[in-house]
N, C-alpha and C positions, 0 to 999 in steps of 0.2 A: 732097333730097326733090323739088325742082323737076324734076330729071332724070327721076325715076320718073313724076311726073305727066305730063310732056311725052311720055314713051314710051307711057303709057296712052292719051293723047288721039290719038297718032299711030297707034294700033292699036285703034280704036274697036270694030270687029267682034270682034276677039279678046277684048277685055275683056267685051263683052256676052255672048259665048259662054261665057267662064269664069264669069260671074255665073249664067247659066242652068244651067251644070253644077253649081255649088255648091248652087243651090236644089234641083235634081233629086237630087243626091247626098245632101243633107241630108234630103230627104223620104223617100228610100229608107232612110236610116240611122234616121230616127225610127220607121219601121215595123219595121225588122229588128233594131234594137238590143235586147239582152236587157233585160227589165224585171223589177224585183224591188222588194220593200217596203223593206228595209234593206240597206245595203252588207254584203257578205260580208267580215267583218273577222276575222282570226285572233286569237282570245282566248288569251292566254298562260297557260292553265290545263290541266293534265293530272292526272287522278286514277286511282288504282289501287284496285280492290275485290277482296276475297276473302271467302269465306264458309266457315263450319264449323258444321254443324248442332249446336245445343244448347249452344254455347260461351257463357259469360257475358261481359259487357263487361270485367270485370277480367282474365279469362284471355285474351280477344281482344287486349287491350292488350299483354300479356306475350308471347303466343305468335304473334300475327299482325302487330301493328304494329311492335314493336321490331325484328324481323329485316328488315322492309321499310325502316324508317327508317334502319337502319344502312347499307344498300347505297345507298339513294336519296340520302343526304346527300353522297355523293361526286360527284354530278352537278354540273357547272359551269353557271352561268347561272341557278340557282334563287334567286329573290328571297325566297320564303317557303314553308315546308313545314308543313302542319297535318295532323292525323290525328284520326279519330273511331272509337271502338269502340262497337259495339252488340251486342245479343243476337243471336248467330249470325253476325255479320259485322264487318268492319273496312274502313276506307278511309283512304287517304293522298292528300292533295291537294297538288300542286306548282304554285306560281305563278312563272312565268319572267319575265325582263326583257322589256319591250315590244319588239316588232320581232324576236322570236326566230325561228329556223328551226324550224318545227313538225316537219318530217320528221326532222331531226337530233335534236331533243329527244325525239321518240317512240322513236327507235332507242336513245338513251341510257337512257331509262326502262325499255324492254323488256330491255336487257342487265342493268341493275341488278336487275330483278325476277327474271330467270332465275338470277342468283347467289343471291338471297334465297330462291328456291324450295326449296333444299336444307335450309334451316333451318326451314321451315314444317312443321306437322303433316302426316302422310301423308294424313289424311282431309280436309284443307282443299282447296277447289276451286282450280283453276288461276287465279291472279290475272289479272284483266282490266285492260288499260291503255286508257284512254279519253281523248279530247281534247274540249274544249268548242269546238264549231264551229257558228257561226250558219248555215252553209250546210246543216247537217244537220237544221235545224228543219223540221217538216212545213209544206208550203205548202197542203195540203188534207187533210182527214180525212173519209173516207167511212165511214158507219156502216151496217152490215148488220144487220137485225133482222127478227124474224117468228116466228110459232108453228110452227117446224119443228124436227126433231131436231138435237141439237148437232152430230152428225157431218155432217149435211147442210150446216149453216151453215159449218162448218169447211172442208168440201170446196169450197163456193162461194167462200169467201174465198181459199183457196189457189189456185184456178184464176184468179180475178180478179187475185191478186197476180202470177202469172206473166205475164198479159197486160199488166198495167200496167208491169212492169219491162222489158218489151220495147220500150217507147216510148223514142225517142232522148233526150228531155229528162228522163227519170225516172232517178234514181240508185238508189233502193231503195224498197221498200214494206214497212213493218213491220205485222204483225197484232197488235193488242192485244186481250187478253181470251180468246185461244184456248188451250185446254189441250192439252198433248202427249198423244198416244195411247201406250198401253202394253199389254202382255199381262199379264193377271192370272191367276195360277196358284192353283187351288183344290185342296187336298190332303186326302185322306181318311186320317186316322191309322191306321185299321184296315188299309187296303191296305199302308201302310208296314210295319206289324208283320208282315203276311203274307209280304211279300217280304224282310223284314229290311233295309230301306233307311233310311238316316238323311237328315235334311235337308241336312247338309253334303255328302253324296255327290251329292244331286240338284243343289244349287247349283253344286258344282264341275264336274259333268258339263255343265251349261249353259255355264259360263264357258269350259271347255276346247273346246267345240264352236262357239264364237262368236268365232273368231279368223281373221285373214287371215295365213297362213303363207307367207313367201317361201321358195321352194325353189331359189334360185340361178338360174344361166343356163347354157345349152349353146352353146358356140362351134362353129360349123360353117363349112364353106366357103362356104355361101350367106348366112351372117350370124350374128347373135347372137339366141338365143331366150331370153326371160325366162320362168321357170317360177314358178307359184304354186299353192298348194293352196287351193281355195275352201272356206271353212269358216264363212262368215258366215250368221247366221240372217236370212232375208228375209221369211218369212211364218209363219203358224200351223202349216202342214203341216210345215215344217222342224222345229219344236219337237216336234210330236206324234210324229214318226218317230224322234226321238233314242233311241238305246239307253241304257237306264238300268242294266241289269244282265244279265249272261249267266250262266246256271246250267245245267249238264248239257246244253249245246247249245241251250237255250231262251233266246231274247232277250226281255227285258222292255222294252217301249218306254214312252216318256213318256205316251202316251195311256192306258196301262193303270193308271197309278198316280196320275194327276192330271187335272184338267179345266182347260182354258185358254179364256179368253174375252178379247175386245178390250174395252178400257175406256179411261178417261182418268185422269190423275193427279189427286190431290185438289185441289179448287179453293182458290185463295188470294184470290179476289175474284170479284165478279159485276158485269156491266154490263147495264143495262136501259134501254130506250127505250119509254115508254108501257106499261111492265109486261112487255115482251117481251125475251127474251135477245138480246144484240147483240154484234157484233164490230166493232172499229175498224181501218180500214186507213189508216195514216199515210203519205202520199205525200211523198217528198223529191226535190227536183230536183237535177240536176247543176250544178256550178259554171259560171256563165256562161250557163245556159239561160234562155230567156224564160219568166218565171213565168206570164204571161197565156196564151201558146200552150201551155205544158205543162199547165196546169189544164184548158184547153179540150179538149186531146187526151185527158186522163185521163177527163173527164166523158163524152166521146164513146165511149171504150172501155167505160166502165161502163154507159152506156145500151145499147150493142150487146149486152153480156153479159146484162143483165137480161131480154132478150126470151125467153131460154130458161129462165129461172128460174121457180120456183113463184110464183103471183100473191100469195101471202101474204108473200113476202119483199120488204121495201122498203129503199130506200137514202136516207139523209139525209146532207147535207153540213154540215160545221162548219169554222170557222177557215179560210175561203177567202181566202188572201192576195191572189189576183188581183183580187178586188173592191176591196180597199183601193188597190192600185196603179192600177186603172182609174179610180177616183174622183179620185185625185190627177192623173192625166193629163188627165182631163176638166176639172178646175179649172185646170190649166196652159193648156190650149187656150182656155178661156174668158177667162183673164187676158190671154193674148197677143192674142186677137181684140179684146177690149175696149181694150187699150192701143193697138193699131194704129188702131182707129176713133177713139178720143179724140184721139190725136195728129193724125190726119188732119183731124179736125173743127177742132181749134185752128189748125193750120197753114193749112188751107184758108180759115178765117175771116180769118187774118192776112195770108196771102200769096197765096192762090189755090189752085185745085185741082191744078195741075201740081206746085208745090212740096210740097203735101200728099201727093200720090202718091209722090213721091221719098223724102220723109222717112219715110212709113209703110213703104216697102219696106225700110228699114234694119233694122227689128225682125225680121221673119221671115228676112231675109238673114243677120243675125248669129246668130240662134237656130239656124237650120238648119246653118250652117257650123260652129258650136260642137258641135252634136250629131253631125255627120259626123266631126269630129275625135275626139270621144269614142268613137264606134264604131270608127274606124280604130285607136285606141289599145287596143282590147279592153276598154273599160270598160262598165259597165252603166248603165241608167237607173233610178235609185233615188230615195228620198225626199230625200236631200241634194242630188242633181243638180237635181231638180225645184224644190226650195226656192231653189237658187242661180239658176236661170233666171228664176223669178218675181221674185227680188230685183233682178236687173239690168235688168228691163224698162225702167225709167225712165232708166237710164244709156246705153242703146244709141242714143238719138236725139239726144243733146246735140251731138255733133260734126256730124251730118248737118244739124241745124237751123241751126247757125252757118254752115256752108258754103252751104247752099241760100239762106239769107237774104241773105248777102253777094252771091251770084251774082245774086239777084233785083235787088239795087241796081245791079249792073253792067249788067244788062239794061236797066234804066230809063235808064242813062246812054248807051245806044245801042250797046253792044258786042254782037257776035254771040253766040249761046248757047254754042258751044264755047269761045270766048275768055273769056266771062264766068265760066263754071264753072271753067275752068282757072285763071284769075286768083284766083278765090275759094279754090280748093283750095290754091294756092301761098301765098296771103296768110295763111290760117288753119291751115296745116299744123303749124307748130311749136307754136302755142298749143293746138291739139287734141291733139297728141302729148304735150305737157307735162301737160295735164289728164288724159289717159288713163293715162300712166305714174304720175302722182301717185296715182290710184285703185288701180292695180295694185300699187304699192309697199306698200299696206296689206295686200293679200292674199298677196303673194309670201312673206313669212315663214311663213305658215301651211302652206306646203309642207313645212316642216321640223318640224312639230308632231309630237312623239314620243308614245309611249304608245298604249294602245288607243283613246282618244278621238281622238288624232291620226290613226290609221289610219281611223277612222270618218269624220272630218271632212275628210279630204284631198280629197274630191270637191268641196268648196266652193271652195277656191282654184283648182283645176284648171278647173272649169267657168267661174268668173268670168274667169280669165285668158284662156281660149279665146274666150269670147263677146265680151269687151271688145276683144280684139285683132282679132276679126273686125269689130266695129263701127268700129274705126279704119280698117280697109281699106275698109269701106263708105263712110265719111264722106269719105275723101281720094281714092279711086280709082273705085270702082264707081258710087256715086251721082253724082259730078260728070260722069263719062263718059256715063252714061245721061241726065243732065240736059242735056248738050251735044247729045244726039240729039233729045229731046222737049221741051226747055225753050223757053219763049217769054216775051216781055215782056208783063206783065199791064197792062191799062189802069188808070190811076190817076185818082182824083178830084183836084180842086184842093186839098182839105184834106189828102189823102195826100201830094201833092207839096210842100205847105207844111211838113208834118211832117218829110219827108225832108230838105228844105233846111235847116230849123232844126237838125236832128240832125247834119247833116254839116258845114255851113258857118256856121250862125247861132248863136243862143243857144237851147239846148234848153229853158230855163225859159220861153220864149215859145211853146213848141209847143202848150201847152194839153192838156187831158185828163189821163189818167193819166201820160203821158210827161212832161208839164210838171211835174206835182206831184212825180213821182219825182226829176226833176232838181233841184227846189227842196230836197227833203229831203237829197239828196246834197251840195248846195252848203252847206246848214246844217251838216252833219256834218263837212265838210272844214275849215271854219273853226273848229271846236271839237273838235280831235282828242283832247284830254285828257278831255273829257266823254264822248266816245264810248268811249274806252278804259276809263274807269271804269265805264261802264254795262256793257260787255262782261265785265269782271272780276266785277262784282257779279252778273251773270246766271250766270256760271260757278260762282261760290262758292255762289250760291243753289240752283243745280241739285244740287250735291253735298249741301248741307245738307238739301234737301227729300227727297232719296233716303235720307239717313241717318235722317231723322225718320219718313218715311212709307213707305219701301221695305219690301218683303215678303221680302227675301232673294234668293238666287240658286239656281236649279235648272237641271239639265241639259236636261230636257224639261218643257214645261208639262203640267199635269194635264188629262186629257181624260176624257170620260164613257166608262166601260168598255162593251165590246160584249157581254159575258156575265158571269154571276155564278156563283160556286161556293160551295156551302154544305157545310161539314164538321161532322159530328156525332160526338163522341167519347163512348164509354160508360165508365162507371166500372169495371164488372166486366169480367172477362176472358171476353168472349163468344166463342163459336166463329164461324166464318165464316158458317155457316148461320143462327145466331141474329142476327148483325148484319144 
């Protein structure tokens, strides 16, 4: 270690430039690093859903669940499989081992579902395979509401959806509460009797004329041309012009036997804000995108879009995750600034303003270096990282305080600043390294924490290890080299010189003040080791006993006040959706 310290002091300018680079790089990383509320953790749960209109729970278990369970049971890595049958639908949930390969698991589930599809009823919907992914949770919900026609509100929401999905940080935008449009056919039975047309003929005619037919390909010397017969219905006119029947050279078209109008499917629910109909746009960000920047861009696009909207349409925002992340970042900045100021005040009071400046620089230096390393590793700034940074604030200055304090003593002995700080760094190198490694050894095993909780909490040991390692470099290299440049011997009073002499060469018990009383307590404890050991054991046992008696148990996260409340009212009778 002495060789590294000597090399650093021999290249003072290079070390100062490296420190400036780390501070600058860390500042850029702190601004650019993707920020999110919770870490994006792969949850080992995949579920399959299929529906069949009108089927009872008993029949759903026999006709829908059993074929799916038979095929899904052959998938390896499944820890638990559960199924639920409901009126009109069925679902199967698969819980995999923690640390699973989500892509491989999804492929295996889809293959099993494809095999089971042959055994499902023909009228059953195509089974959908879904994974539980925290990255797909909405980061912002925009509510569109106002006294406008439903079709107008749907059109505004669809246009806004397209603009939002064009943003680089947005993965997708789901519209909640919108009803799908459809064509409603009104048939006059008298007309049907006149033309001798049945309902089956009419429905079959529509189905046969709403198909995309591949007509093969033509190989030519210039290339290969793919042919197709366009037969898809695209608008109302296509339906109205469909021939229904040909008799004696006369063509009966659809418009002559039926009336068609645009409408919506029957509602399954209603959304209201202040009594007005509403639609919800749930915005989801891409993996690794900056949640604060993504929400700001989304709000900017929404504000630009609303300029051309009717004045009666308003936009409300709900569940804005960026505000939560921004509040945590503000708390972190306040804690860092407060820690730097308090440390500098204490050290300036004890050693002077120059040592205080050097020790205070160790905190932002270690912080920004750790954040820069996280950014380079492709990690994000989330609640676990922020908690880890706040937790290690008090640990980052220990080594720097020891080095600077010993260097200050060397300066009082008459050594030049470079020699004093180099000697202090060499003398305290291994004690500081041992202290830091002891702390790191507590967090190192957490890197191998398995399960979903381990994936969630892995940011804790990574952040602590990076920042404490950076603080070690600050205490032994950067701060001593910088101290050799700006360090100066501080003038001392007679009392301070007497205290230093008693501490170094005399009897510390005669130093007086808090130092003298502390030395007397230590001397009393040294001559009574068994009493001190007994007191320590009693304190340890008493702590466990007190927790067993008065402890309130263990929870993963503390309970906090909710940001919003949801009220659910259930009716006893089977009300229609309009009555509800």
